SEDRENLO-570667 format. One line per 4 residues: number of its first residue (from 1); their letters; for each residue x, y, z of N, C-alpha, C. Coordinates in pm, whole numbers. Layout:
N
NUM	A	X:Y:Z:X:Y:Z:X:Y:Z ~ ...;
// end
This chain:
189
1	XXXX	63:-127:-10:15:-30:29:121:126:26 ~ 222:61:61:249:243:73:348:285:-31 ~ 369:179:-120:468:199:-282:357:230:-344 ~ 225:174:-348:139:248:-433:103:415:-425;
5	XXXX	83:383:-272:55:600:-245:187:703:-289 ~ 274:593:-257:436:656:-307:442:700:-438 ~ 360:573:-526:436:602:-679:323:700:-742 ~ 187:696:-633:83:814:-710:122:893:-664;
9	XXXX	223:929:-540:254:1091:-562:373:1147:-598 ~ 451:994:-665:531:1053:-733:453:1088:-886 ~ 389:1024:-925:312:1006:-1056:309:1166:-1060 ~ 181:1185:-987:160:1306:-970:275:1445:-989;
13	XXXX	399:1427:-885:464:1498:-871:541:1476:-1015 ~ 550:1395:-1095:559:1429:-1258:490:1497:-1298 ~ 399:1537:-1291:287:1592:-1409:269:1741:-1385 ~ 347:1767:-1248:361:1887:-1229:425:2013:-1294;
17	XXXX	513:1894:-1335:699:1911:-1358:783:1917:-1328 ~ 782:1873:-1201:908:1859:-1097:910:1773:-1100 ~ 1052:1686:-1115:1062:1558:-1140:1205:1491:-967 ~ 1235:1573:-911:1358:1558:-844:1275:1597:-691;
21	XXXX	1336:1541:-601:1300:1535:-463:1371:1733:-418 ~ 1473:1759:-432:1502:1874:-455:1440:2030:-538 ~ 1356:1986:-655:1302:2085:-684:1156:2064:-667 ~ 1120:2033:-573:979:2038:-475:984:2194:-429;
25	XXXX	1137:2202:-376:1135:2336:-270:1196:2416:-382 ~ 1226:2414:-448:1303:2464:-594:1237:2590:-649 ~ 1247:2715:-651:1132:2810:-661:1152:2833:-797 ~ 1336:2848:-857:1344:2941:-993:1431:2819:-1014;
29	XXXX	1385:2786:-1182:1490:2652:-1229:1557:2742:-1340 ~ 1485:2876:-1418:1561:2877:-1531:1552:3064:-1554 ~ 1691:3131:-1576:1741:3230:-1578:1781:3266:-1684 ~ 1748:3382:-1765:1808:3417:-1920:1851:3587:-1816;
33	XXXX	1984:3621:-1803:2006:3775:-1762:2136:3806:-1836 ~ 2067:3933:-1865:2159:3967:-1924:2227:4113:-1903 ~ 2362:4155:-1896:2457:4214:-1783:2535:4341:-1905 ~ 2490:4446:-1851:2575:4515:-1917:2637:4677:-1784;
37	XXXX	2759:4682:-1834:2794:4829:-1795:2893:4921:-1869 ~ 2921:4884:-1994:2974:4967:-2032:2907:5080:-2077 ~ 2765:5076:-2071:2740:5219:-2140:2590:5217:-2041 ~ 2678:5294:-1884:2583:5225:-1771:2506:5060:-1746;
41	XXXX	2423:5125:-1656:2383:4989:-1624:2278:4946:-1587 ~ 2277:4836:-1683:2180:4707:-1766:2171:4639:-1693 ~ 2085:4574:-1660:2043:4420:-1599:1909:4389:-1603 ~ 1905:4329:-1686:1735:4268:-1732:1744:4121:-1799;
45	XXXX	1628:4017:-1775:1609:3913:-1869:1449:3897:-1835 ~ 1489:3731:-1817:1311:3647:-1768:1410:3479:-1703 ~ 1236:3476:-1629:1294:3360:-1558:1111:3239:-1529 ~ 1228:3151:-1492:1080:3024:-1484:1083:3018:-1349;
49	XXXX	991:2914:-1312:917:2917:-1167:950:2759:-1184 ~ 971:2679:-1047:878:2529:-1071:712:2560:-1098 ~ 607:2625:-1051:473:2599:-1134:471:2656:-1272 ~ 643:2724:-1361:569:2735:-1487:546:2828:-1524;
53	XXXX	597:2963:-1471:548:3111:-1469:638:3180:-1507 ~ 665:3214:-1620:756:3279:-1682:718:3416:-1645 ~ 852:3502:-1629:871:3684:-1581:960:3701:-1692 ~ 962:3852:-1653:1050:3944:-1712:1100:4048:-1613;
57	XXXX	1186:4076:-1585:1272:4179:-1467:1360:4269:-1485 ~ 1391:4405:-1449:1478:4509:-1537:1529:4518:-1404 ~ 1639:4558:-1394:1693:4660:-1240:1804:4727:-1319 ~ 1753:4778:-1365:1923:4909:-1486:1898:4985:-1365;
61	XXXX	1974:5010:-1308:2010:5169:-1215:1946:5122:-1081 ~ 1891:5008:-1054:1850:4995:-901:1938:4895:-841 ~ 2007:4842:-916:2103:4752:-821:2240:4710:-891 ~ 2350:4855:-833:2449:4930:-873:2539:4871:-768;
65	XXXX	2497:4771:-677:2597:4654:-597:2571:4483:-650 ~ 2501:4523:-707:2491:4337:-774:2531:4314:-869 ~ 2608:4197:-821:2775:4165:-880:2660:3998:-1005 ~ 2487:3986:-982:2476:3931:-1063:2466:3757:-998;
69	XXXX	2513:3670:-1130:2495:3512:-1125:2604:3430:-1170 ~ 2684:3419:-1090:2863:3396:-1147:2822:3219:-1122 ~ 2921:3162:-1167:2910:3058:-1209:3025:2976:-1070 ~ 2943:2947:-1017:3066:2812:-878:3051:2843:-753;
73	XXXX	2955:2938:-786:2940:3036:-661:2742:2990:-623 ~ 2719:3005:-502:2594:2971:-425:2528:3104:-377 ~ 2433:3073:-406:2274:3182:-354:2157:3157:-302 ~ 2080:3240:-220:2026:3211:-127:1915:3228:-213;
77	XXXX	1826:3154:-198:1695:3259:-264:1599:3426:-226 ~ 1683:3451:-120:1603:3609:-49:1796:3722:-143 ~ 1871:3635:-226:1946:3693:-296:1886:3738:-438 ~ 1818:3585:-462:1766:3606:-597:1647:3664:-601;
81	XXXX	1611:3656:-503:1455:3755:-503:1495:3917:-532 ~ 1595:3949:-443:1685:4121:-495:1665:4090:-654 ~ 1745:4004:-690:1793:4047:-824:1689:4022:-953 ~ 1514:3942:-888:1481:3856:-1025:1379:3924:-989;
85	XXXX	1310:3948:-850:1141:4036:-872:1151:4165:-793 ~ 1187:4269:-769:1212:4385:-743:1139:4495:-890 ~ 1093:4377:-961:1057:4470:-1088:1037:4324:-1167 ~ 962:4251:-1150:861:4164:-1267:814:4192:-1326;
89	XXXX	779:4144:-1375:613:4123:-1506:591:3974:-1510 ~ 482:3861:-1487:405:3793:-1512:428:3823:-1684 ~ 486:3694:-1764:446:3777:-1914:337:3636:-1953 ~ 380:3476:-1857:298:3371:-1947:274:3257:-1785;
93	XXXX	196:3192:-1860:222:3057:-1776:220:2934:-1850 ~ 343:2906:-1813:403:2732:-1969:323:2584:-1885 ~ 202:2555:-2062:170:2448:-2055:220:2349:-1944 ~ 167:2222:-1885:270:2196:-1811:368:2079:-1886;
97	XXXX	275:1996:-2022:363:1949:-2052:500:1981:-2134 ~ 488:2108:-2117:593:2144:-2231:718:2153:-2060 ~ 622:2222:-1951:733:2244:-1852:772:2064:-1807 ~ 708:1976:-1793:759:1863:-1732:849:1815:-1895;
101	XXXX	852:1874:-1953:972:1823:-2106:1097:1901:-2029 ~ 1088:2067:-2040:1189:2094:-1961:1274:2070:-1839 ~ 1189:1975:-1727:1207:1947:-1641:1318:1860:-1654 ~ 1244:1734:-1736:1278:1599:-1782:1481:1708:-1844;
105	XXXX	1471:1773:-1893:1614:1783:-1992:1687:1861:-1901 ~ 1631:1959:-1825:1665:2044:-1700:1767:1934:-1599 ~ 1716:1834:-1573:1806:1712:-1506:1893:1647:-1524 ~ 1856:1670:-1680:1977:1556:-1743:2112:1655:-1786;
109	XXXX	2092:1787:-1742:2200:1830:-1784:2346:1838:-1718 ~ 2451:1786:-1717:2552:1834:-1629:2659:1951:-1719 ~ 2766:1969:-1559:2822:2069:-1604:2942:1982:-1665 ~ 2975:1973:-1749:3023:1926:-1855:3066:1982:-1966;
113	XXXX	3145:1948:-2074:3117:1955:-2246:3129:2073:-2224 ~ 3186:2207:-2207:3206:2349:-2198:3251:2372:-2319 ~ 3234:2462:-2385:3307:2528:-2543:3461:2581:-2456 ~ 3538:2603:-2552:3682:2771:-2514:3606:2827:-2505;
117	XXXX	3605:2928:-2443:3540:3062:-2460:3603:3170:-2583 ~ 3559:3218:-2620:3563:3298:-2736:3549:3459:-2729 ~ 3563:3574:-2790:3534:3685:-2778:3468:3724:-2909 ~ 3349:3769:-2913:3269:3739:-3036:3253:3903:-3044;
121	XXXX	3229:3993:-2899:3161:4125:-2949:3264:4170:-2871 ~ 3204:4344:-2906:3257:4432:-2783:3131:4535:-2735 ~ 3138:4562:-2595:3082:4636:-2520:2934:4598:-2529 ~ 2914:4483:-2503:2756:4407:-2610:2719:4357:-2432;
125	XXXX	2799:4368:-2344:2747:4258:-2228:2734:4132:-2180 ~ 2691:4057:-2122:2738:3977:-2105:2513:3901:-2106 ~ 2524:3774:-2135:2432:3722:-2204:2368:3585:-2129 ~ 2308:3509:-1988:2340:3408:-1978:2211:3348:-1961;
129	XXXX	2263:3263:-2015:2154:3124:-1993:2167:3021:-1910 ~ 2123:3005:-1781:2120:2976:-1702:2036:2856:-1599 ~ 2096:2725:-1553:1927:2674:-1448:2064:2644:-1342 ~ 1944:2631:-1248:2039:2591:-1053:2008:2473:-1049;
133	XXXX	2088:2418:-939:2075:2256:-884:2042:2376:-739 ~ 1951:2327:-691:1935:2343:-549:1932:2215:-471 ~ 2023:2320:-393:2027:2194:-236:1919:2240:-168 ~ 1817:2147:-79:1741:2113:-21:1750:2173:137;
137	XXXX	1901:2151:182:1971:2106:270:2032:2268:382 ~ 2108:2310:245:2133:2443:252:1992:2544:263 ~ 1895:2571:123:1882:2580:118:1944:2696:-35 ~ 2033:2671:-78:2099:2745:-174:2047:2735:-296;
141	XXXX	2074:2787:-384:2121:2764:-541:2219:2767:-624 ~ 2243:2634:-723:2404:2679:-730:2388:2634:-886 ~ 2412:2764:-970:2411:2797:-1106:2482:2700:-1180 ~ 2447:2659:-1299:2463:2648:-1422:2503:2682:-1573;
145	XXXX	2578:2739:-1641:2545:2818:-1711:2543:2729:-1883 ~ 2467:2719:-1920:2410:2637:-2047:2506:2728:-2150 ~ 2507:2876:-2155:2536:2927:-2308:2513:3071:-2246 ~ 2639:3139:-2267:2711:3281:-2246:2735:3388:-2385;
149	XXXX	2734:3525:-2426:2621:3548:-2478:2746:3653:-2531 ~ 2770:3756:-2588:2836:3890:-2544:2953:3930:-2632 ~ 3001:3949:-2563:3139:4042:-2517:3233:3897:-2498 ~ 3193:3746:-2465:3316:3606:-2475:3115:3536:-2454;
153	XXXX	3175:3456:-2497:3052:3326:-2575:3162:3157:-2533 ~ 3044:3115:-2485:3076:2978:-2463:2969:2929:-2394 ~ 2912:2819:-2437:2795:2680:-2425:2849:2555:-2363 ~ 2743:2517:-2269:2745:2393:-2277:2683:2328:-2414;
157	XXXX	2737:2225:-2460:2727:2157:-2614:2651:2059:-2564 ~ 2583:1958:-2447:2504:1898:-2466:2362:1970:-2543 ~ 2284:1821:-2573:2220:1795:-2626:2097:1866:-2533 ~ 2087:1814:-2466:1944:1863:-2367:2002:2020:-2333;
161	XXXX	2134:2089:-2304:2116:2193:-2255:2103:2277:-2400 ~ 2097:2214:-2541:2108:2309:-2639:1974:2335:-2673 ~ 1848:2273:-2625:1687:2240:-2621:1631:2344:-2540 ~ 1700:2356:-2400:1667:2444:-2333:1712:2568:-2397;
165	XXXX	1845:2603:-2411:1906:2780:-2468:1750:2806:-2567 ~ 1723:2729:-2668:1672:2749:-2742:1467:2794:-2761 ~ 1453:2710:-2665:1331:2757:-2593:1267:2902:-2507 ~ 1424:2891:-2488:1464:3028:-2381:1466:3053:-2460;
169	XXXX	1524:3097:-2579:1586:3211:-2650:1422:3251:-2742 ~ 1369:3142:-2768:1203:3188:-2831:1149:3234:-2794 ~ 1163:3298:-2572:1069:3346:-2514:1154:3470:-2546 ~ 1273:3517:-2577:1339:3626:-2577:1267:3636:-2666;
173	XXXX	1274:3603:-2804:1275:3704:-2893:1049:3692:-2926 ~ 1043:3611:-2896:857:3607:-2856:813:3746:-2802 ~ 883:3779:-2715:849:3894:-2577:958:4065:-2600 ~ 1011:3984:-2701:1172:4147:-2769:1187:4183:-2593;
177	XXXX	1280:4074:-2549:1404:4133:-2464:1510:4071:-2453 ~ 1576:4160:-2484:1732:4132:-2461:1772:4051:-2598 ~ 1785:4163:-2672:1809:4089:-2770:1984:4150:-2862 ~ 2041:4053:-2881:2195:4142:-2916:2222:4108:-3052;
181	XXXX	2200:4204:-3084:2179:4239:-3287:2364:4231:-3303 ~ 2362:4185:-3388:2516:4151:-3460:2593:4076:-3326 ~ 2565:4068:-3250:2597:3944:-3132:2545:3740:-3138 ~ 2519:3716:-3212:2401:3580:-3182:2540:3412:-3168;
185	XXXX	2454:3390:-3120:2526:3247:-3080:2644:3191:-3224 ~ 2793:3164:-3113:2861:3135:-3240:2825:2978:-3220 ~ 2691:2888:-3103:2729:2773:-3134:2613:2710:-3225 ~ 2507:2794:-3282:2429:2758:-3305:2427:2682:-3415;
189	X	2342:2570:-3453:2377:2489:-3583:2353:2464:-3702;
// end
């Protein structure tokens, strides 16, 4: 009886788009963060929550002490809230089947098979496509960069990472958020 109940709960959990124990408590799933300090302070992008809500945010000139999100560091939800939610706007609720497919891809991405960094533009800033690994014990998020564009470009070359980046890229274009004209990804196939 216990296994059937557990299996039913687990199946329900998969249906709502979360597929690991840590994702249950994880609010932030995906973030696209654009930062540029060359022509004044600019910080904006989109983020996807665990319940499928896609938001945009803009922090131009309001977060001058903010260092953004750096790979190799861990961040509390309080920090991410201050970075992402102070000026956020709901764009759409993502369909549960799409959310489930994304959650499956997110789970498969590892921080391996990373390209060499290349210099691609000047004064274009940095556009980072990020997933988070959440540690429910410590309550911190560790970013994994899927792709970075702008002055320096690099990418996680796994197919799952590319699929997630393509989906996020389509949302940036759909809502006309952070389009780097003339500074496209050198990793597009």
